[in-house]
Phi, psi and omega in degrees: 000161185284145180290355174288349175300138174216167178202175184295346180280350180304310182299318178298310189284337176291347178283160183291321173289164184261117182305319181264355183083185188245354180289128182287161176296148179292346172292337179297324179293324174300321179296313183301320188291311187274327182220073184304159191267024180310316186257022182044065172307150176269147177220140177247121175263115191259105186091059191279351176064237178265002173102007185300321179276317178305315179293316177305311177305309180305316181298330179267009170109357177275152175268113194246138165242153182204149178217160176204157176286333184281120175299321177298320179293318181298317180294317179299317174299312184299315183297317181304310181293322179296321184294331176261013177056045181244137182276088178249124179266109186249141178211158185258130179195169184254131186295339180285329185255345182283140173230143186285138175250333181250153172279151180223135180289335177224126166256120187231141177201135176226121183069023181234337188295339178282359172272348178283128182293142183303324178291348182260346193297320179302311181296310191292312183293327171299322175296311180301310183297321184290326183261029171246118179295164177304127179095347177288166185234143170247123187229111186232151165235116189241129180281134186238162184273132171225128184297342181262008181246116179293163183292139187297143186293335183254012186296146178275135186295343182272359183286143176230101186298146175277168172279154175293125179080006180297327182292331175304325183296343181268345183238038178292338184255018174240163178281117174276104184275332180201139175206140177206158168237131180207166175241133184224150177282141185223142177231028193295333182264003187078004174239123184297132181209181175231153173230149167259144188210144167255135178239134188214136171236117181235137179245138176290130183243000000 
């Protein structure tokens, strides 16, 4: 995709500090548990941000590809991986228009799936499932709507939160290895707020 693509995170990711920090998502450890890296599985981090999860997976022996809409995020991920001498293939694209052409053992996304437009979810999830081989994992952390949680102060107007449990309807024919719904505190904007989230690890059988 063209480097002219931009989004509100470009300015945030252009800073020297890491907007989301460097600690990997807890779901990365679920990947280690359910599909260990002995045979160097392939992984695609969809919406990689500044690279914290992609770099963690590469450091642990996975063959990692990663993309983000933000050009600044892509460049920051690339630099971070290079500093650690890790082979992470990073590219820029929009999750709404990008369709997988190759198979990946692990499809991973945290905090990005709510940018998929609701009318595209059926098509996109079907594409992801098709391009996951038997035994592969789809691993997501998805922001969900709760009437008692206000919109985050740094929320993008294009975001469309999922319904509680909605992601499970797409994986009724897969083995659900892990699922939880939780609420967590966040300070990403410098203003304390909360998010509700569904986290899922599903294995194709």
